N, C-alpha and C positions, 0 to 999 in steps of 0.2 A: 165791713162792706160800706163804701162811701155812698152818701145819698146825693152827691153832686151839688149840694146847696152852697158849697164854698168854692166852686170852680173858678169864680172871678179872682180869688186870692191866690190861685195856683197852689193851694194846699188842700187837697182832697181828704186829708186825714183829720181835718178839724171836726167833721161831723160824719160819724160812721155808725154802723150796727156791728156789734161784735159777733163773729161767727165762731162757735165753739166745737162744731162737729159737722161731719158729712153724713147724710142719711137719705132715706127714701121719702118721696113726697106723699102728702096726704090730701084728701079732698078738702076744699075750703079756700080761704084767702091765701094769697101768695104775693111776694114782692120781687122786684127786679131792680138791678142797678146797671144802667147802660149809658154809653157815651152820648147817644143822640137825645134820648128822652129822659135821662137821669133816673130818679127813683120813681117807679110806677107800681100800681096795685092791680091785681086781677083775681080770677077764681080758677081753680083747677077744674078742667072739664071732666065730669064723672065718666067712668068707663061705661056706665049704663047709657050714656048719650053718645059716646065716641069710643067704640070698642076696638081700638087699634094700638099696637105697640110700636109700629114703624110709620114714618111719614117720608115721602119723597121730597127732599129739599135740594133743589139745584141739581137734580139728577142723581142724588145719593140717598140711600135709605138710611134714616137716622132713627135709632131706638129712643123712645121718650114718652112724653105726655103732652096734652094740649092745655092751653090757658086762654080764657076769654076775658074781654073787657069791653066797655062801651065804645062805639065807633069813634066818638069824639074824645075819648081818653084811652087811646090804645095802650096795650101792655108793652108793645115794642114797635119800633119803626126801623127802616133800613139804617144801618150803622150801629145798631145795638147788638149785633151778632157777637157772641162770646161773652156778653154781660152775665153777671152772676145772678142766679135765681135762688131765693131762700124763703124759708118759713120760720119766723122767729129767729133763733140763733143757729139754725141748721141749714147748711148749703145743700140744695137738692138738684141743681142743674145749671145749664148755661143756655142762653138763647141760640137757637139754630136757624129759625126762619119764621115766616108768618104772612098774613094777608087778611082779607075780610072774609068772615064766615057767612055773614048776610048783611043786609042794608043797615042793621043796627049794632052789629057785633063784630069786633076785631078778633082775630085768631092768631095765636103764637104757638109754635112747636118748640118744646124745651127738651134738649138732650139730658137724660137723667144721669146724675153722677154715680149713684150707687151701682147701677148696671154697668157703666163704663169701667169702674174700678174693679168690679168682680170679674169682668171679661178680660181685663188686662193683667189681673193678678197682682196689682199694685197695692202695697200697704200704705195707707195715707193717715198721717197724724197732724193735727193742728197744734201749734204752740205759740204762746205770746212772744213778742219780741223780747229778747233777753233771756228767754227760757230755753234757747236752743242748746243742744248738747255740744260742747266744744270738741273740736277735732283732737284725736289722739296725737301726742307729740311724736316727732321722729325718733326712731330708735337711736340710742347712744352710739357713738363711734369709739372704738378702742381696738388698737392693733395688738398682735402678739408681742410680748415684751419680756425682757430678762432684767431682773432686779436683784439687788443684794437683800439679805435677810432683813425684814421689816422696812424695806425700801418702799417708795411710792409707786402705786399702780395708778396709771393716769388714763384719762379719756376725755371726750367732749360730748355735750348734750345741749339741749335748749337752755338758754340762760335762765337761771332761777329754778330749774327743774329739780325735783327730789330724785336722786339716783340711788337705787338699791343695788349694791354690788355683793355678789355671793361667790364663794369659791369652795372647791373640794379637790382632794388629790386626784390627779389623772389616773386612769385605770392602769394598774401595774406599777405605779410610781411609789417610791419610798416615802414621799411626803406624808405628814401625819396630821395636818390641820384642816378642819372645816371652819368656815366663818362667813360672816355677812356684816355689812355696814351700810347705812344710808347717809348720804351727804348731799349738800346743795351745790349745784353748778354755779360758778361765779358769773359776773356780768358778761364775760366773754365765752361762757359755756364750758369752761374747764372744770374738771372735778378730779379728785384723787383720794385714795384710801391707803392706809398703811398695809403693806402686804404681809404674808405669813413670815414667821420667824424661822420655821424649819425649811431646810433646803429641799428642793425637788420640783417636780412638774405639777401644775395645777390647772384645772378647768375653771374659768371665770365666766360669770354672766353679769350683765348690767341692764337694768330696766328703769326708764324715766317715767315720772308721774307729774303731770301739769293739770291743775284745775280738776283733779279727781280722775283724769283720763290717763290710762297707762299705755306706754309705748310697747312695741314689739321688743323682745329680749335679744340683746346682742351677746354672742358667745365669742370668747377669745382665750388664748392660752398664756400662762405666765410661768416662767422658769425662775426659781429662786436659787441663787448660788453666790458664794463669796467671790469677791474680786481678788484673785491671787497675784495680780500684777504688783510688782514692787514699786513703792513710792520713793522717788529720789530723795536722798537725804538733803535737808536744807543746807544751803551754802552759808558758812559763817561770814558775818559782815566784817570788812576790813577797811582800813584807811592808810594811805601812804602819802607822806609829804616829802617832796623832792625838789630842791635840797631843803634841809631843815635850817641851814644857815647859808646866807647868800650875801655877797658884797654888794654895796649900794650901786656900784658901777655896772654890775651884771643885772641887778634887779630892774634897771631902767631900759634893758634891751628886750624887745618884743619876743625874740626867739629864745630867751632864757627865762627869767622870772622864776616863780615857784609853781609847781604843778601838784595838785592835790587829787589823788585817784582813790576811788572807793569802789567796792563791789559787795555782792551779797544782797542786792535789792531785786525787786521783781522787774521783769522785762516791761518797759514802757512806763515804769513808775516815775513820778516827778521827784527828783532829788534836790534838796535845798542845802546850800552852803551859806553859812553866816560867819563873817569875821566878828566874833563876839567881843573881843578885847584887843586893843593895840596900844601903841604909845599914847601918851597923854595928848589929847586934842584930836585924836582920830575917831571919827564916827564909824560905827559898825556898818558893814555892807552885806547884802544878801544876793546870792546868785542861784539860778535854777538851771537844771539840766535833766534830760530824760535818760533813764538807764537803758543800755542797749540789750540785745538778745541774751547776753551773758550776765545781765544784772549789774553791769559796771558803768561808771560815769567818771568824767575827769573835769577839773576846773583849773584855770591858770590865773595867777595874779601877778601883775608886773606894773612897773611905773613907766611913764612916758616923758617925765620932765628931767631929761638927762642933765640939764644945766643946774638942777637943784636936787641931785640924787640924795644929799644928806637929809632931805626932808622926810625920807622914808625910814630912817634908822629907828630900830626898836623891835620889840617882840610882839608877835601877833598870835592870838588864839583863834582857832577855827572850830566850828561845829557843823556836822552834816547829819541831816535827818531825811526821812522818806515820807511821802504822802500816805503810804500804807502802814506806817509804824503803829504798833499796838502799845498798850500801856506798859507792857513788859520790856519794850525795846527803848533803850536810852540812846542819846545822840552819840555818833562817833566824834571824837575830839582829837585835835592835833595842834602843833605849834610850828611856827617858823620865825626866824629872826633876820632882819636886815642889819648888817654891820658895816662899819667903815672899811674901806678897801684894804687897809693894812692889817685888819683883823679877819677878813673873810676868807672862806675857802675857795671862793671863785666858782661855786657850783659843785657839780659832782654828785655822788651818791647820797640820796636822802633816806632810803629805806623806810621801815615801818615806824609809825608813831605809836604812842601808848594809849590811844583813845578807844577803848572797848573793842579791840580786835582780838583775833584768836591766836595771835602769835605767828601767823603765816606771813609770807612776803606778798604784799599787794602788788597789783600791776603798777608800773610806773616807778620802779626802783632806779638803779643806776642807769645813766644814759649810755649810748653806744659810742659817744665821742666823735662821731663822724660829721654831724651837721651842727652841733651846738656847743662845741668847745668843751665837751665833757660834762655838761650840765644835766644831760638826760632829758627826754621829752615827756616823761610821766605817762607813758602809754600812748604811743603815736597813732594807734588804731582808733582812738576815741576822739570825738569832738571836744574841743576845749572851750569853755566859757571864760572869757578873760575879764578881769576887773582892772581897769587902768587907773593909775593915779596920774592925772594930767592937769596942766595949767589952763585948759580950755574952760570957758564959762558955760559948761553944761554938765549935767550929771546928777548923781543921786545923793552924794554926801560931801561934806566940807571938812578938809583936813587943815588944821592950823598948827604949824610947827615953826617955832622961832619967829613968829610974826609974819610968816609967809603963808598966803592962802593958796591951797592946792585943792582942786575939785576932783572928786572921785567919780568916775564914770564906768560903764560896763559895755562890753561888746562881745560878740560871738566870733570865735576863730576856729578854723579847721586846721589840724596838723597836716603836714605833708606826709 
């Protein structure tokens, strides 16, 4: 209870009297804390001198007791109404009203707290700040769910709560496991436990505990059953190089060149092609493409310096990898060769290469001969990422053949 001595500092808690209980008043000295007169002292008016339980205050009959004080040091003044009245560390009442008892004595009527609490049926307890009992946490949230044997049973609770999960077979179910587990909800409130191994229907409960306070219990049902749906067999990875041998005069035509088609990757997976080795003086190049919904991707490599087609003569080794490759998966490999016109096949069927494929025919085999003079388009339904060998002064790598500088650039091209 503040004594108002620190009112000027706006911190009334700096000087207080600790109140530890609420009780009945006794005859003798008594104190009050009020807004108008601050802390004051008085004496309880004995029943032998004032034998009344009620006093008319402002037209209302108030149960309580009287307090007197010298007229020049009144126990209360207007504005003190509602101020706390106490004896020692016991709160006994609140200021209700007052006036002068006689020329030398002031009189204050105090509404007694013990009588008010008794009449209202209110249970009143005093606790120091920090000793309050924390509120119980909200009940966990968990929906009915179906899991595989030993799958995760999931729910949400207050972050950091200890969640006790219990389960037992549903009535009449063939399930045979009872169990319980206590886990801690993560920073987002998610929690999970490993479900039963035996198949069947189960009744689950979840209860959260925070700061020693326990939530209401949430009930939900879990069905444990094996997933009988078939898992599609993985598609073997394949690579096709078309053509494997190409005349230099065809290699420098944009609608011809060499098409490298791969499949067996994940939809949306980034697929990387690298020309790892080539004729002396050729620096390796790298191309990227994204596998389509069928797990396939295609690349094209061609030259653009028709006036110097011989610069491309030689054998090229290619490797293709995927961003999702595991340690057990090796790169797909293939080769193609650019030959002099009198030696070349002029395009045509390329077929499969021997780089880690499964022996099947990959997309992009022989062409249809309608639009590309029999060279094949290497899978016309796929986007082609082209690597051009060009004489322009821009690009990613430098090819030196016979003293001629040829710059390697990349561009994206869509088939018709």
